[in-house]
Backbone as a chain_set.jsonl record, in Angstrom:
{"seq": "XXXXXXXXXXXXXXXXXXXXXXXXXXXXXXXXXXXXXXXXXXXXXXXXXXXXXXXXXXXXXXXXXXXXXXXXXXXXXXXXXXXXXXXXXXXXXXXXXXXXXXXXXXXXXXXXXXXXXXXXXXXXXXXXXXXXXXXXXXXXXXXXXXXXXXXXXXXXXXXXXXXXXXXXXXXXXXXXXXXXXXXXXXXXXXXXXXXXXXXXXXXXX", "coords": {"N": [[-5.365, -16.992, -24.067], [-6.544, -16.502, -21.563], [-4.232, -16.35, -20.025], [-3.113, -13.972, -20.963], [-5.009, -12.18, -20.137], [-4.824, -12.401, -17.307], [-2.22, -11.493, -17.013], [-2.486, -8.853, -17.804], [-4.182, -7.852, -15.763], [-2.481, -8.182, -13.567], [-0.491, -6.347, -14.25], [-1.971, -3.962, -14.166], [-2.534, -3.983, -11.431], [0.075, -3.718, -10.345], [0.722, -1.193, -11.275], [-1.201, 0.488, -9.984], [-0.494, 0.002, -7.328], [2.172, 0.972, -7.301], [1.721, 3.665, -7.762], [0.287, 4.313, -5.438], [2.227, 3.895, -3.442], [4.133, 5.791, -4.188], [2.656, 8.126, -3.74], [2.445, 8.004, -0.953], [5.15, 8.273, -0.266], [5.64, 10.891, -1.263], [4.38, 12.36, 0.644], [5.798, 11.938, 2.906], [5.095, 9.672, 4.296], [4.807, 6.197, 5.191], [4.721, 2.664, 4.431], [3.765, -0.688, 5.353], [5.299, -3.98, 5.582], [7.661, -5.237, 3.14], [7.814, -2.994, 1.555], [7.622, -0.909, 3.387], [9.933, -1.424, 4.879], [11.843, -1.013, 2.964], [11.435, 1.695, 2.515], [12.301, 2.763, 4.981], [15.038, 2.035, 4.917], [15.718, 3.581, 2.715], [15.852, 6.127, 3.766], [18.147, 5.988, 5.095], [20.118, 5.173, 3.395], [22.023, 5.56, 0.32], [20.968, 4.269, -1.824], [18.362, 3.685, -4.258], [14.725, 3.534, -3.815], [13.483, 1.537, -5.337], [15.611, -0.272, -5.902], [16.316, -1.078, -3.276], [13.903, -2.247, -2.514], [13.765, -4.517, -4.134], [16.06, -5.917, -3.237], [15.493, -6.351, -0.48], [13.329, -8.112, -0.622], [14.353, -10.521, -1.57], [15.185, -12.647, 0.34], [12.684, -13.734, 1.138], [11.856, -15.261, -0.995], [13.012, -17.737, -0.81], [11.451, -19.037, 1.081], [9.069, -18.98, -0.36], [9.536, -20.531, -2.727], [9.946, -22.991, -1.67], [7.62, -23.538, -0.162], [5.342, -22.537, -1.496], [5.496, -23.042, -4.176], [7.048, -23.36, -7.437], [6.172, -21.931, -9.792], [4.517, -19.939, -8.8], [6.401, -18.529, -7.317], [8.19, -17.625, -9.327], [6.463, -15.936, -10.742], [5.885, -14.09, -8.741], [8.426, -12.999, -8.388], [8.824, -11.702, -10.818], [6.792, -9.792, -10.573], [7.81, -8.297, -8.432], [10.103, -7.228, -9.626], [8.846, -5.757, -11.586], [7.316, -3.836, -10.145], [9.376, -2.464, -8.866], [10.707, -1.284, -11.038], [8.622, 0.268, -12.14], [8.098, 2.006, -10.023], [10.484, 3.47, -9.898], [10.345, 4.674, -12.413], [8.027, 6.231, -12.25], [8.829, 8.121, -10.428], [10.451, 9.629, -12.023], [8.775, 10.705, -14.028], [6.418, 11.69, -12.935], [5.419, 14.477, -11.146], [5.805, 15.706, -7.698], [2.994, 14.869, -5.767], [0.966, 16.916, -4.186], [-1.124, 17.109, -1.386], [-3.672, 17.115, 1.197], [-2.539, 15.421, 4.158], [-4.067, 13.412, 5.433], [-5.947, 12.819, 3.46], [-4.224, 11.924, 1.483], [-3.292, 9.552, 2.666], [-5.613, 8.013, 2.73], [-6.291, 7.784, -0.038], [-3.976, 6.534, -0.911], [-4.15, 4.116, 0.513], [-6.437, 2.97, -0.713], [-5.559, 2.724, -3.393], [-3.302, 1.003, -3.112], [-4.489, -1.218, -1.777], [-6.443, -2.093, -3.704], [-4.765, -2.508, -5.865], [-2.906, -4.511, -4.967], [-4.74, -6.563, -4.491], [-5.615, -7.137, -7.134], [-3.188, -8.164, -8.106], [-2.735, -10.435, -6.416], [-5.064, -11.938, -6.872], [-4.641, -12.853, -9.372], [-2.694, -14.812, -9.468], [-0.156, -14.071, -8.539], [2.195, -12.253, -6.381], [3.38, -9.591, -4.233], [5.654, -10.265, -2.964], [7.696, -10.645, 0.016], [6.067, -9.79, 2.998], [3.588, -10.394, 1.978], [3.938, -12.907, 0.766], [4.539, -14.285, 3.12], [2.078, -13.931, 4.402], [0.338, -15.351, 2.645], [1.414, -17.874, 2.926], [0.907, -18.442, 5.675], [-1.866, -18.288, 5.598], [-2.448, -20.444, 3.916], [-1.334, -22.565, 5.386], [-2.351, -22.385, 8.023], [-4.853, -21.31, 7.926], [-5.384, -18.677, 8.636], [-6.653, -15.463, 8.182], [-5.248, -13.609, 5.615], [-5.282, -10.906, 5.366], [-5.446, -9.987, 8.02], [-2.996, -10.923, 8.979], [-1.272, -9.341, 7.434], [-1.946, -6.784, 8.345], [-1.171, -6.818, 11.091], [1.628, -7.365, 10.916], [2.458, -5.21, 9.34], [1.769, -3.001, 10.925], [3.533, -3.312, 13.05], [5.927, -2.793, 11.765], [5.546, -0.12, 11.062], [5.534, 1.022, 13.581], [8.2, 0.71, 14.228], [9.268, 2.473, 12.409], [8.592, 4.826, 13.484], [10.308, 6.764, 14.608], [11.351, 7.964, 12.407], [9.268, 9.048, 10.81], [7.621, 10.317, 12.558], [4.956, 10.846, 15.017], [2.469, 11.754, 13.864], [2.833, 11.128, 11.128], [3.14, 8.364, 11.411], [0.627, 7.512, 12.418], [-1.13, 8.267, 10.275], [0.007, 6.627, 8.365], [-0.575, 4.086, 9.378], [-3.36, 4.248, 9.125], [-3.548, 4.147, 6.326], [-2.517, 1.57, 5.906], [-4.463, 0.075, 7.264], [-6.76, 0.487, 5.653], [-5.875, -0.617, 3.17], [-5.289, -3.266, 3.928], [-7.82, -4.2, 4.721], [-9.195, -4.228, 2.305], [-7.623, -6.086, 0.885], [-7.986, -8.337, 2.496], [-10.618, -8.966, 2.044], [-10.982, -10.174, -0.459], [-11.871, -13.122, -2.298], [-10.755, -15.173, -3.797], [-8.161, -17.649, -3.886], [-4.889, -17.349, -4.746], [-3.0, -19.382, -4.666], [-4.456, -21.789, -4.69], [-5.757, -21.449, -7.116], [-3.585, -21.49, -8.917], [-2.587, -24.017, -8.401], [-4.716, -25.549, -9.345], [-4.69, -24.804, -12.052], [-2.246, -25.922, -12.82], [-2.779, -28.625, -12.363], [-4.739, -29.03, -14.355], [-3.233, -28.631, -16.585], [-1.439, -30.771, -16.46], [-3.281, -32.906, -16.719], [-4.224, -32.435, -19.3], [-2.083, -33.168, -20.802], [-1.847, -35.77, -20.367]], "CA": [[-6.133, -15.711, -23.878], [-6.683, -16.385, -20.146], [-2.948, -15.914, -19.521], [-2.958, -12.561, -21.344], [-5.944, -11.435, -19.259], [-4.238, -12.375, -15.988], [-1.043, -10.644, -17.111], [-2.988, -7.455, -17.862], [-4.658, -7.494, -14.417], [-1.291, -8.055, -12.712], [0.16, -5.052, -14.574], [-2.815, -2.889, -13.579], [-2.312, -4.022, -9.985], [1.404, -3.168, -10.096], [0.639, 0.255, -11.572], [-1.95, 1.132, -8.902], [0.299, -0.092, -6.083], [3.292, 1.858, -7.395], [1.192, 5.037, -7.573], [-0.032, 4.476, -4.025], [3.501, 4.009, -2.708], [4.7, 7.102, -4.528], [1.873, 9.127, -3.025], [2.876, 7.951, 0.453], [6.506, 8.852, -0.194], [5.557, 12.308, -1.476], [3.901, 13.034, 1.856], [6.632, 11.482, 3.993], [4.444, 8.59, 4.947], [5.418, 4.935, 4.812], [3.804, 1.522, 4.421], [4.304, -1.867, 6.05], [5.905, -4.993, 4.733], [8.969, -4.896, 2.558], [7.768, -1.608, 1.045], [7.995, -0.032, 4.525], [11.353, -1.681, 5.222], [12.622, -0.322, 1.899], [11.342, 3.149, 2.797], [13.195, 3.059, 6.122], [16.4, 1.976, 4.43], [15.979, 4.662, 1.766], [16.213, 7.291, 4.555], [19.504, 5.756, 5.668], [21.024, 4.677, 2.359], [21.98, 6.295, -0.935], [20.327, 3.42, -2.841], [16.978, 4.087, -4.565], [13.666, 2.717, -3.219], [13.252, 0.361, -6.17], [16.714, -1.196, -5.683], [16.173, -1.621, -1.929], [12.701, -3.111, -2.464], [14.175, -5.777, -4.769], [16.998, -6.609, -2.339], [14.779, -6.761, 0.771], [12.4, -9.2, -0.92], [15.013, -11.745, -1.962], [15.136, -13.772, 1.322], [11.39, -14.352, 1.224], [11.659, -16.168, -2.106], [13.384, -19.079, -0.376], [10.192, -19.582, 1.703], [8.033, -19.11, -1.401], [9.789, -21.618, -3.685], [9.821, -24.241, -0.936], [6.28, -23.799, 0.385], [4.208, -22.074, -2.34], [5.589, -23.531, -5.551], [7.965, -22.705, -8.367], [5.561, -20.967, -10.696], [4.081, -18.787, -7.976], [7.622, -17.747, -6.957], [8.653, -16.924, -10.5], [5.504, -14.874, -11.004], [6.094, -13.037, -7.738], [9.705, -12.347, -8.648], [8.572, -10.808, -11.944], [6.014, -8.672, -10.027], [8.735, -7.466, -7.653], [10.9, -6.517, -10.591], [7.949, -4.769, -12.263], [6.959, -2.672, -9.256], [10.624, -1.693, -8.629], [10.943, -0.461, -12.229], [7.542, 1.243, -12.24], [8.263, 3.028, -8.982], [11.568, 4.322, -10.362], [9.88, 5.416, -13.574], [7.059, 7.226, -11.795], [9.606, 9.221, -9.772], [11.032, 10.443, -13.076], [7.811, 11.355, -14.923], [5.292, 12.281, -12.185], [5.866, 15.42, -10.098], [5.292, 15.428, -6.348], [1.531, 15.099, -5.685], [0.707, 17.539, -2.914], [-2.495, 17.153, -0.93], [-3.778, 16.892, 2.64], [-1.908, 14.128, 4.548], [-5.11, 12.424, 5.697], [-6.517, 12.453, 2.164], [-3.172, 11.138, 0.814], [-3.229, 8.235, 3.263], [-6.795, 7.281, 2.29], [-6.15, 7.461, -1.469], [-2.889, 5.524, -1.045], [-4.675, 2.827, 0.979], [-7.321, 2.424, -1.746], [-4.758, 2.325, -4.543], [-2.521, -0.176, -2.752], [-5.385, -2.327, -1.556], [-7.021, -2.586, -4.97], [-3.635, -2.969, -6.668], [-2.405, -5.781, -4.44], [-5.791, -7.552, -4.737], [-5.467, -7.501, -8.52], [-1.997, -8.98, -8.247], [-2.936, -11.694, -5.741], [-6.145, -12.679, -7.491], [-4.24, -13.353, -10.67], [-1.629, -15.775, -9.388], [1.167, -13.532, -8.177], [2.211, -11.515, -5.141], [4.415, -8.586, -4.189], [6.782, -10.763, -2.154], [7.853, -10.283, 1.417], [5.007, -10.087, 3.927], [2.493, -10.987, 1.224], [4.292, -14.3, 0.677], [4.34, -14.819, 4.473], [0.648, -13.985, 4.658], [-0.236, -16.427, 1.87], [1.842, -19.137, 3.535], [0.166, -18.638, 6.916], [-3.249, -18.546, 5.215], [-2.495, -21.818, 3.391], [-0.924, -23.544, 6.405], [-3.132, -22.342, 9.274], [-6.183, -20.763, 7.638], [-5.552, -17.351, 9.256], [-6.882, -14.431, 7.157], [-4.007, -12.934, 5.23], [-5.48, -9.441, 5.64], [-5.096, -9.784, 9.41], [-1.552, -11.077, 9.071], [-0.64, -8.142, 6.856], [-2.201, -5.608, 9.22], [-0.353, -6.931, 12.298], [3.053, -7.218, 10.563], [2.686, -3.878, 8.842], [1.697, -2.056, 12.034], [4.79, -3.435, 13.795], [6.967, -2.062, 10.951], [5.295, 1.323, 11.18], [5.997, 1.442, 14.928], [9.635, 0.775, 14.131], [9.59, 3.639, 11.615], [8.043, 5.983, 14.162], [11.322, 7.763, 14.839], [11.651, 8.621, 11.151], [8.14, 9.766, 10.242], [6.92, 10.994, 13.624], [3.637, 10.285, 15.416], [1.436, 12.041, 12.888], [3.082, 10.299, 9.938], [2.901, 6.942, 11.749], [-0.836, 7.311, 12.505], [-1.718, 8.26, 8.95], [0.496, 5.446, 7.667], [-1.406, 2.963, 9.836], [-4.641, 4.376, 8.456], [-3.407, 3.636, 4.964], [-2.39, 0.065, 6.01], [-5.779, -0.479, 7.652], [-7.649, 0.523, 4.478], [-5.379, -1.554, 2.188], [-5.433, -4.639, 4.503], [-9.214, -4.578, 4.686], [-9.515, -4.533, 0.913], [-6.978, -7.326, 0.509], [-8.581, -9.43, 3.279], [-11.985, -9.272, 1.569], [-11.06, -10.903, -1.718], [-12.25, -14.491, -1.995], [-10.0, -16.182, -4.503], [-6.832, -17.982, -3.401], [-4.01, -17.528, -5.887], [-2.303, -20.654, -4.563], [-5.392, -22.827, -5.154], [-5.991, -21.227, -8.553], [-2.437, -21.905, -9.679], [-2.518, -25.48, -8.289], [-5.747, -26.096, -10.237], [-4.208, -24.637, -13.419], [-1.204, -26.888, -13.075], [-3.433, -29.943, -12.485], [-5.41, -29.103, -15.616], [-2.187, -28.734, -17.605], [-0.952, -32.15, -16.416], [-4.307, -33.754, -17.234], [-4.362, -32.245, -20.718], [-0.969, -33.792, -21.463], [-1.829, -37.162, -19.939]], "C": [[-6.284, -15.431, -22.359], [-5.392, -15.838, -19.487], [-2.748, -14.415, -19.765], [-3.826, -11.674, -20.417], [-5.39, -11.307, -17.844], [-3.006, -11.428, -15.956], [-1.419, -9.153, -17.073], [-3.451, -7.002, -16.503], [-3.507, -7.316, -13.477], [-0.614, -6.712, -12.982], [-0.647, -3.875, -14.032], [-2.602, -2.82, -12.09], [-0.953, -3.406, -9.604], [1.415, -1.64, -10.255], [-0.032, 1.011, -10.421], [-1.136, 1.128, -7.617], [1.483, 0.85, -6.126], [2.874, 3.323, -7.205], [0.866, 5.319, -6.123], [1.21, 4.652, -3.152], [4.168, 5.34, -2.952], [3.975, 8.198, -3.789], [2.208, 9.177, -1.554], [4.229, 8.629, 0.608], [6.503, 10.39, -0.355], [5.128, 13.054, -0.25], [4.591, 12.54, 3.119], [5.908, 10.472, 4.897], [5.106, 7.303, 4.484], [4.353, 3.863, 4.835], [4.441, 0.422, 5.228], [5.041, -2.769, 5.101], [7.274, -4.571, 4.221], [8.996, -3.525, 1.926], [8.146, -0.653, 2.175], [9.437, -0.186, 4.923], [12.238, -0.939, 4.222], [12.586, 1.189, 2.113], [12.263, 3.569, 3.91], [14.637, 3.083, 5.647], [16.722, 3.118, 3.452], [16.327, 5.993, 2.485], [17.663, 7.174, 5.03], [20.552, 5.367, 4.618], [20.916, 5.481, 1.095], [21.274, 5.534, -2.077], [18.877, 3.872, -3.04], [15.984, 3.103, -3.91], [13.485, 1.44, -4.012], [14.355, -0.694, -5.979], [16.591, -1.862, -4.312], [15.005, -2.576, -1.828], [13.038, -4.494, -3.053], [15.054, -6.586, -3.862], [16.308, -7.164, -1.11], [13.885, -7.982, 0.534], [13.087, -10.542, -1.213], [14.951, -12.868, -0.952], [13.796, -14.465, 1.354], [11.095, -15.333, 0.087], [12.129, -17.62, -1.781], [12.208, -19.779, 0.259], [9.188, -19.892, 0.595], [8.287, -20.335, -2.282], [9.731, -22.945, -2.986], [8.42, -24.588, -0.546], [5.131, -23.462, -0.588], [4.362, -22.453, -3.804], [6.474, -22.693, -6.452], [7.346, -21.649, -9.234], [5.055, -19.724, -9.988], [5.285, -17.899, -7.636], [8.152, -16.988, -8.127], [7.778, -15.725, -10.822], [5.673, -13.72, -10.015], [7.393, -12.267, -7.963], [9.582, -11.369, -9.792], [7.766, -9.584, -11.5], [6.921, -7.716, -9.232], [9.574, -6.644, -8.559], [10.089, -5.427, -11.239], [7.653, -3.581, -11.423], [8.214, -1.828, -8.973], [10.889, -0.781, -9.826], [9.878, 0.614, -12.394], [7.706, 2.374, -11.26], [9.387, 4.01, -9.383], [11.13, 5.242, -11.498], [8.919, 6.546, -13.174], [7.78, 8.421, -11.103], [10.172, 10.192, -10.838], [10.008, 11.266, -13.821], [6.663, 12.052, -14.232], [5.809, 13.21, -11.099], [5.27, 15.07, -8.744], [3.817, 15.819, -6.283], [1.175, 15.631, -4.308], [-0.812, 17.572, -2.611], [-2.499, 16.993, 0.591], [-3.285, 15.521, 3.026], [-2.946, 13.04, 4.798], [-5.683, 11.914, 4.399], [-5.527, 11.588, 1.387], [-3.133, 9.708, 1.349], [-4.408, 7.357, 2.841], [-6.674, 6.849, 0.839], [-5.065, 6.409, -1.651], [-3.379, 4.145, -0.6], [-5.593, 2.169, -0.025], [-6.535, 1.931, -2.937], [-3.971, 1.048, -4.284], [-3.386, -1.41, -2.539], [-5.947, -2.931, -2.812], [-5.905, -3.181, -5.84], [-3.143, -4.336, -6.262], [-3.461, -6.873, -4.647], [-5.769, -8.048, -6.178], [-4.324, -8.476, -8.724], [-2.233, -10.382, -7.637], [-4.018, -12.565, -6.393], [-5.773, -13.288, -8.855], [-2.915, -14.137, -10.649], [-0.251, -15.27, -9.085], [1.086, -12.876, -6.811], [3.295, -10.448, -5.229], [5.5, -8.964, -3.188], [6.587, -10.443, -0.694], [6.686, -10.721, 2.298], [3.807, -10.711, 3.225], [2.705, -12.486, 1.064], [4.106, -14.97, 2.053], [2.871, -14.965, 4.809], [-0.037, -15.127, 3.924], [0.149, -17.77, 2.439], [1.066, -19.463, 4.792], [-1.307, -18.976, 6.623], [-3.408, -20.031, 4.753], [-2.256, -22.848, 4.487], [-1.872, -23.591, 7.581], [-4.525, -21.787, 9.091], [-6.457, -19.406, 8.26], [-5.662, -16.328, 8.13], [-5.641, -13.657, 6.864], [-4.086, -11.413, 5.452], [-5.077, -9.113, 7.068], [-3.594, -9.91, 9.614], [-0.802, -9.836, 8.562], [-0.761, -6.945, 7.764], [-1.29, -5.654, 10.436], [1.136, -6.687, 11.973], [3.337, -5.785, 10.141], [2.655, -2.814, 9.979], [2.98, -2.084, 12.853], [5.92, -2.676, 13.074], [6.825, -0.582, 11.077], [5.758, 1.815, 12.553], [7.522, 1.565, 14.955], [10.076, 2.029, 13.386], [9.168, 4.936, 12.253], [9.062, 7.121, 14.312], [11.693, 8.532, 13.576], [10.526, 9.465, 10.591], [7.355, 10.543, 11.277], [5.521, 10.377, 13.913], [2.523, 10.529, 14.388], [1.587, 11.215, 11.644], [2.752, 8.848, 10.197], [1.403, 6.644, 11.795], [-1.482, 7.297, 11.134], [-1.223, 7.096, 8.1], [-0.285, 4.194, 8.077], [-2.815, 3.028, 9.268], [-4.594, 3.806, 7.029], [-3.313, 2.09, 4.953], [-3.718, -0.564, 6.362], [-6.71, -0.592, 6.454], [-7.189, -0.57, 3.473], [-5.588, -2.984, 2.675], [-6.884, -5.086, 4.463], [-9.656, -4.961, 3.283], [-8.891, -5.876, 0.512], [-7.615, -8.557, 1.235], [-9.973, -9.812, 2.811], [-12.063, -10.118, 0.322], [-11.177, -12.41, -1.424], [-11.343, -15.526, -2.638], [-8.656, -16.391, -3.855], [-5.925, -18.196, -4.567], [-3.272, -18.843, -5.861], [-3.184, -21.753, -5.136], [-5.631, -22.676, -6.653], [-4.828, -21.754, -9.383], [-2.261, -23.444, -9.599], [-3.519, -26.138, -9.245], [-5.314, -25.964, -11.702], [-3.136, -25.656, -13.771], [-1.762, -28.311, -13.224], [-4.104, -30.105, -13.836], [-4.374, -29.278, -16.771], [-1.673, -30.174, -17.671], [-1.972, -33.116, -17.052], [-4.394, -33.658, -18.78], [-3.238, -32.874, -21.482], [-0.894, -35.253, -21.152], [-2.301, -38.051, -21.115]], "O": [[-6.169, -14.286, -21.921], [-5.426, -15.021, -18.566], [-2.277, -13.688, -18.891], [-3.422, -10.593, -19.991], [-5.469, -10.237, -17.24], [-2.8, -10.679, -15.001], [-0.776, -8.333, -16.419], [-3.155, -5.876, -16.104], [-3.521, -6.397, -12.658], [-0.21, -6.02, -12.047], [-0.085, -2.914, -13.508], [-2.498, -1.73, -11.526], [-0.866, -2.653, -8.635], [2.032, -0.915, -9.474], [0.477, 2.025, -9.942], [-1.09, 2.128, -6.9], [1.798, 1.479, -5.115], [3.58, 4.108, -6.573], [1.124, 6.413, -5.622], [1.223, 5.47, -2.232], [4.708, 5.95, -2.029], [4.608, 9.112, -3.261], [2.254, 10.254, -0.959], [4.426, 9.455, 1.499], [7.254, 11.095, 0.319], [5.45, 14.231, -0.085], [4.081, 12.682, 4.231], [6.109, 10.448, 6.111], [5.867, 7.298, 3.516], [3.211, 4.121, 5.214], [5.55, 0.586, 5.736], [5.368, -2.394, 3.975], [7.938, -3.694, 4.773], [10.065, -2.937, 1.768], [8.896, 0.3, 1.96], [10.102, 0.792, 5.267], [13.241, -0.324, 4.586], [13.587, 1.876, 1.913], [12.933, 4.598, 3.819], [15.376, 4.025, 5.931], [17.866, 3.565, 3.374], [16.99, 6.862, 1.918], [18.308, 8.179, 5.328], [21.736, 5.248, 4.933], [19.857, 6.035, 0.799], [21.022, 6.088, -3.147], [18.244, 4.377, -2.113], [16.353, 1.999, -3.51], [13.346, 0.366, -3.428], [14.057, -1.886, -5.904], [16.745, -3.079, -4.2], [15.088, -3.597, -1.145], [12.627, -5.518, -2.507], [14.854, -7.791, -3.706], [16.517, -8.32, -0.743], [13.717, -8.8, 1.438], [12.451, -11.591, -1.109], [14.677, -13.998, -1.357], [13.746, -15.675, 1.575], [10.18, -16.148, 0.198], [11.687, -18.581, -2.409], [11.977, -20.964, 0.021], [8.538, -20.938, 0.61], [7.361, -21.098, -2.558], [9.487, -23.96, -3.638], [8.029, -25.755, -0.574], [4.058, -24.058, -0.496], [3.454, -22.212, -4.599], [6.63, -21.488, -6.26], [7.92, -20.574, -9.406], [5.15, -18.61, -10.502], [5.192, -16.672, -7.667], [8.536, -15.827, -7.985], [8.273, -14.642, -11.133], [5.614, -12.546, -10.384], [7.458, -11.055, -7.759], [10.183, -10.296, -9.744], [8.008, -8.475, -11.975], [6.812, -6.495, -9.348], [9.759, -5.454, -8.305], [10.568, -4.308, -11.427], [7.717, -2.444, -11.89], [8.119, -0.606, -8.855], [11.26, 0.379, -9.644], [10.194, 1.75, -12.749], [7.491, 3.541, -11.587], [9.248, 5.222, -9.222], [11.489, 6.419, -11.543], [8.994, 7.66, -13.693], [7.35, 9.569, -11.211], [10.344, 11.386, -10.591], [10.294, 12.396, -14.216], [5.997, 12.899, -14.827], [6.558, 12.781, -10.222], [4.356, 14.252, -8.644], [3.427, 16.919, -6.676], [1.092, 14.858, -3.354], [-1.634, 17.985, -3.428], [-1.453, 16.762, 1.199], [-3.56, 14.546, 2.328], [-2.742, 11.884, 4.425], [-5.889, 10.711, 4.24], [-5.923, 10.637, 0.714], [-2.963, 8.76, 0.582], [-4.264, 6.154, 2.622], [-6.921, 5.689, 0.512], [-5.218, 5.492, -2.458], [-3.078, 3.135, -1.235], [-5.555, 0.95, -0.192], [-6.8, 0.843, -3.448], [-3.961, 0.13, -5.105], [-3.082, -2.495, -3.034], [-5.934, -4.151, -2.977], [-6.083, -4.225, -6.467], [-2.979, -5.221, -7.101], [-3.101, -8.01, -4.951], [-5.891, -9.249, -6.42], [-4.463, -9.482, -9.42], [-1.954, -11.392, -8.283], [-3.888, -13.788, -6.449], [-6.497, -14.119, -9.403], [-2.143, -14.143, -11.608], [0.733, -15.962, -9.343], [0.048, -12.926, -6.151], [4.049, -10.411, -6.202], [6.178, -8.1, -2.634], [5.517, -10.042, -0.235], [6.355, -11.906, 2.336], [3.079, -11.491, 3.84], [1.76, -13.262, 1.21], [3.584, -16.081, 2.14], [2.447, -15.954, 5.407], [-0.893, -15.804, 4.493], [-0.654, -18.703, 2.449], [0.615, -20.593, 4.98], [-1.912, -19.817, 7.287], [-4.34, -20.737, 5.138], [-2.909, -23.891, 4.511], [-2.181, -24.666, 8.096], [-5.313, -21.797, 10.037], [-7.613, -19.011, 8.404], [-4.839, -16.331, 7.215], [-5.03, -13.096, 7.774], [-3.078, -10.746, 5.692], [-4.443, -8.087, 7.316], [-2.987, -9.112, 10.328], [0.155, -9.362, 9.174], [0.189, -6.182, 7.941], [-0.691, -4.638, 10.79], [1.812, -5.914, 12.652], [4.348, -5.209, 10.541], [3.431, -1.859, 9.967], [3.468, -1.046, 13.299], [6.747, -2.014, 13.702], [7.811, 0.147, 11.186], [6.313, 2.908, 12.666], [8.064, 2.436, 15.635], [11.129, 2.593, 13.686], [9.342, 6.011, 11.681], [8.719, 8.294, 14.16], [12.276, 9.614, 13.649], [10.78, 10.491, 9.962], [6.501, 11.354, 10.917], [5.01, 9.536, 13.173], [1.739, 9.63, 14.082], [0.612, 10.656, 11.14], [2.171, 8.168, 9.352], [0.961, 5.625, 11.264], [-2.295, 6.42, 10.844], [-1.938, 6.624, 7.217], [-0.614, 3.352, 7.241], [-3.41, 1.994, 8.962], [-5.492, 3.081, 6.602], [-3.927, 1.413, 4.128], [-4.072, -1.614, 5.828], [-7.364, -1.615, 6.253], [-8.01, -1.348, 2.987], [-6.026, -3.834, 1.899], [-7.151, -6.256, 4.193], [-10.411, -5.917, 3.103], [-9.546, -6.704, -0.122], [-7.752, -9.638, 0.662], [-10.46, -10.889, 3.154], [-13.1, -10.726, 0.055], [-10.648, -12.901, -0.427], [-11.171, -16.624, -2.107], [-8.061, -15.45, -3.33], [-6.138, -19.134, -5.335], [-2.941, -19.383, -6.917], [-2.738, -22.553, -5.959], [-5.699, -23.67, -7.376], [-5.034, -22.384, -10.421], [-1.852, -24.087, -10.566], [-3.215, -27.15, -9.875], [-5.531, -26.874, -12.502], [-3.115, -26.191, -14.88], [-1.312, -29.091, -14.062], [-4.058, -31.188, -14.42], [-4.62, -29.965, -17.763], [-1.492, -30.736, -18.751], [-1.605, -34.014, -17.811], [-4.607, -34.658, -19.465], [-3.371, -33.11, -22.683], [0.021, -35.935, -21.614], [-2.365, -39.273, -20.978]]}, "num_chains": 1, "name": "protein.A"}
C-alpha cells in the first residue's frame, strides 16, 4: 500500500512538472538543468523535447547507479521516461496557454517546484542536475536547492542568445521560485530508500 501511495505521488509530481515546463515553452521561456539543455537543443534540432530530454539525461545515470544506488537509479529512469511521455502528450491535447510572461514564470515555478518535491520526497528524481544535486547533498551536505539554483542559472545564461534578456530574467525567476520550494523539503529520498532497503533485508533475515 505504501508503494502505491509513493507511486501516486510521483505521478502527481511528474504531471505538475510537465505542465510547468509546457507553460514555460508556450511563452518562449526555458528552465535550467537537463530540461533547459533539452529546450536549447530543441531550438537547434528537429527532435522533440521529450526525446531530447531522455537522451540528455542518460550520462547522469552512470553517476547515479554508482553513487546513489540501483533502485534509486531505476526509479529515476522511469520518472525521466514518464515526464518525456507526459510532455509529448500534453503538447498534443493542451492548446497553447497564453498569459502575461511574468505570471507564466511564477506559475511555472510553483508547478515545477511542487512537482519536483513530490518526486524527490517519494524516492525518485528527474535525473540530470537533480541527481548531481542529491549526490553533492549526500557527499558534502550542501543544500540541493542551492546547487540547483546555481547550475540552472548558468544554463539560463548560456540560453540568453536564444530567449533574450527578458526571457532569461523571467526564466531565472521561475528557477528561483522552484529551487526555493525544492530546497525547503526536509526528507532525503536517498536516506528513505536506504532505510526501506534495510528494512527489507531485516524482514528476510
